[in-house]
N, C-alpha and C positions, 0 to 999 in steps of 0.2 A: 805412879800411874798417870798417863797423859790426861790433859784437860779435855781433849777431843778424841773422837773416834770416827771411823768411816761408817756411814749409814746411808740407807736408801730413803730419801726424804720426799714426802708429799708436800710440795710447796703450796699447791692449790688443787682442790678437788676438781676432777675433770681433766687434769693434765697428767701425763705420765711422770712418775717420780724419777729422780736421778741420784746417783751416789755422790755424796759430798761430806765435808767435815761437819761434825755435829757435836754438841756438848756431851761429854761423857756423863752417863746417868749415874745416879746413886740410889740405892735401895732404901725404902722407908720401912716402917713397921709392917710385918706381914708380907714382905716382898723378898725376892732373891735376886742377886746380881749374877748374871750368867755371861760367860765368855763364849761367843759364837764359834761353832765349828761348821755347821751346815744348816741350810734352811730351804725347805721346799717352797717353790713358787707355784701358786694355785690360781685358778679362775676367780676364787673369792677375793684374792688380793687385788685383781683388776677391778672387780665390782666395787670393792671398798674405795679404791683410789678414784673411781669414777664419781663417787659421791652419791650413788644411787642404791647403796646397800640398804637392806630392810631393818637393820638394827642401828641404834645411835652410834655416831662416830665422834672422835675427838676433834677439837678445833685444829685446822691446819695453820702453820706448818707442823707436821708430825712425822715420825718414822713409820714407814710401811712395814708390813710383815705380820701375818697371822700365826705363824708357827716357826720354830727353829729347834735345833738340837745344839746343846752346848754343855760346858762344864761349869759347875757352880763355883763362883768366886767367894761369895758371902751369902749366908742364909741361916735363919734360925731353925729351919726344918731339915735341911740336907747338909751333910758334911762337905767342906770344900773338896773339889775334885770329882764329885759325883756327876756322872753324865746324865742329863735329863732331856726330855722332850717337853717343850713349852708351847702352850696354846693360848694365844692372846686374841686380839682383834687387829691391833696394829702394834708397832714397836719392836718387832723381833728381828728385822733386817738391819742389824747393827753389830759392830764388833763386840760391844758390850751392851746388854739390854737387861731390863728389869721386868719381872713378871711376878704376879701374886703367887705366894707359896702354894696355894691350893689349886693352881693351874699347871703344876709340874708333875711329870710322871718319870720315874727312873727308867733309863734304857737298859735292857738286859745286857749283861756283861759281854756276851759273845756277838753282839750286833754292832758293827762299825758305824760311826756317825753318818756317813753318806747314806747307807741303807736305812738307818733309823729315821733320817729326815725324809727320805723318799716314801716311807711307809706312813707318814703322818696324815694330814688332812685328806688328801686324795685317796690314800690307801684305805684309811678307815671308812671313807665314804663308799668304797666298794665292798669292804669286808662286813661292816656292821649291818647294813640293810639285808644282807643274806643271812648272817649268822644269828643276830639278835633281834633286830627290828622285824625282819621277815620270818624269823624262826623256822628256817628250812628244816624239812624232815627228809631223812635219807630216802632215795627213790623218787622224789618229786621231780616234775618237769618244770624247768626254769627258763624264762626269757629275760635276756639283758637288752634293754632298749638303749642304744648309744654305747655299743660295746667296744668301740675302737680306741677310746681314750684310756687314761690310767684307771679311772674309777671302774669303767666297764671291764677292763682286763683283770683287775683284782677281783671284781665280782664273779667273773667266770671261774677263776681259780679257787675262790672261796667256795662256790657251789660245788666244784669238783671235789675239793677237800672234804666237804660235808656229806658227800655221797649222793649228789643229785643223780637221778636216773637218766636224764636227758637235758642237755643245755642248748638252747637256741640263742644265737647272737644276731642282733640287728644293727647294721651300720650303714652309713651313707655311701662310702667309697669302697672300691675294690680293695685298695690297700688296707683299709680299716677292717674289712671282712677277713682278709688274710691274717691280720694281727689277732683277730678274735679266734680264728682256727688254731693259730699257734698257741694261744692262751689256754686252749682246751675245749672250745665249743664243739658240739657234735654236729651242728648245722648252722649255716649263716644265711641271712636274708637281707635284702635292702630295706629301705625305710620309706613308708608313706607313698607308695605308688600302687597302681592296680596289680602290676606283676608281683610286687612285694607282698601284697595281701594274699595272692594265690600261693606264693611260696611259703608264707607264714602258715597258711592253712595246712599245707603238706607237712611242714616241719613240726607244727604243734601236735600233730596226731590227734589223739582223743581229748586234748585240752591241756592247758597250762595251769600249774598250781601256784607259781610265784613269779611275779614280774618285777624286775628292778628297772625303774624308769628314770633315766637322766634327761629325757627329751620333753615330755608333756605334749600337749597339742594333738595334731592329727595322728602322729604315730600311735599314741595310746588309744585314741578313738578306734583305730583299726584293730587293736588287740582285743577289745572287749568281747568280740564274737568268738574268740578262741580260748576263753577261760573256762576252767572247770568250776563246778559248784564249790563254794568255800575258798576260792582263790584269793590271794593277797597281792596287792600292788603297792610296792614301796616307792614313794615319790621322792626322788633324790635331787633332781635338777630340772631346768626348763630351758635347755639350749635350743629347742625347736620352736617353742612358743611360750608366752607367759600365761595364756589361758587355754582351756580345752572345753569343747562342747561334748558332754558325755550323756548318752541316752540313759535314762534312769531305769528303764525296764530290765536290761541285762544285769545291772548292779543289784537290783532288788531280787530278781528271779534267781540269780546264782549266788546270792548272799556274799557278794564281793566286798572285801575290806580294802579301802585305800588308806595307806598309812604314810603320813608325812615323816621325812627324815631330814634333819639338819644337824651337823656335828656341833654347832654352837647352841643347840637346844637340847641335846642329849644330857642326861644326868652325868656329871663328871665321873661318878663311880663306874658307869658303864665304859667310859673311855679308859679308866684305870684298869679295868678288867680286860678289855679287848686289845688295847695297843700293844702290850707285851706279847700277847698271843700272835698278833699279826707279825710283829718283828721276828719272833722265833720261827714262824712259818716262812718268812722271807729268808732268814739265815739258813734254814734247812733246804731251801730251794723249792718249797711247795708253792710259793708265790714268787714270780719273777716278772720284772718290768725293765724296760730300757731306761737308763738314766744318763742325762747330759749334765756335765759339771760346768758351771759358769762362775768365774770370780765375782766376788761381791762388787768390785769396781766396774764390772761390765753388766750390771743389773739392767741397764736400759735396753741392751740387745736381747737379754732374756725376756724382758717385759714384752718386747715386740714379737718375739717368737711365741710366747704364751698366748698373745692375742690371736695368732693364726691357728693354734691348736691343731696343726696338721700332721705331726709326726707320731703321735701316740707315745711319746717318750716323756719321762719326768724330768723337769728342769729343777736343779738343785744349786743354790748359791753357796759358794764356799768362801770362808774367811781367808784372808791373806795367810800364806804359809801352809795351807792345807793341801 
């Protein structure tokens, strides 16, 4: 085995990482050594590399990458050759990487590595707020705030698979609203304008039961008037604003629950339950997203593309030879 591997390295927090030679890792007690096949690039990777993430980070230089799919090389828990999905914080964007044994989930046999990687962090961030954190009930009326990205597209399809009675998707751009319609939304509206509020009132009908919010800020403030009594808001992201001014009256009067969601805060047992279900839904075609494949050595261009987040397609880094 070579003494070095190709890896996406954060030399300094606040600067984009680049692919370079890096010392090959070795697994310690309670860890598995994994050979990379494919790795999803996510907004959380950019947030971590910026140095402004809300959880503690390792000292730079270090290898980037919060998730990856690969084959076990050595492990006390899994047989060599087992394909697994790994969830770390950093360290996964490397031809060989090490992850704690208890942060690995076997990939279902009929799910190829590219699809398994695409359904990781972003896929679960769309699936779990609907299915488990939001506990959708068949027939409910659902709103996806920020529906044009991967999280929003998966959330729409999860709601459809769970039997939602009506799905409204809110997105900033016309292209984004078209993506939401293709994903299965019944109605689409803009975000945070007077016209959008009027359109939302029409689309919401007699009220919304479940809101998946990837935006926060003004868009959610607009939504409060259109909630049914007992509605749930699952707060997934804050791409519109870091803070929101919410009137207390509607929250109290309608007994609204606001539920925070972060994949890194969920019990790992919940991920072990939901990740295989999402992969199987994707393999069956119940959940579909566009995927762009990028070689690991071209990670810098993928990083720049992720920063723009304009296409609504999932960026997946591929190991050499894939």
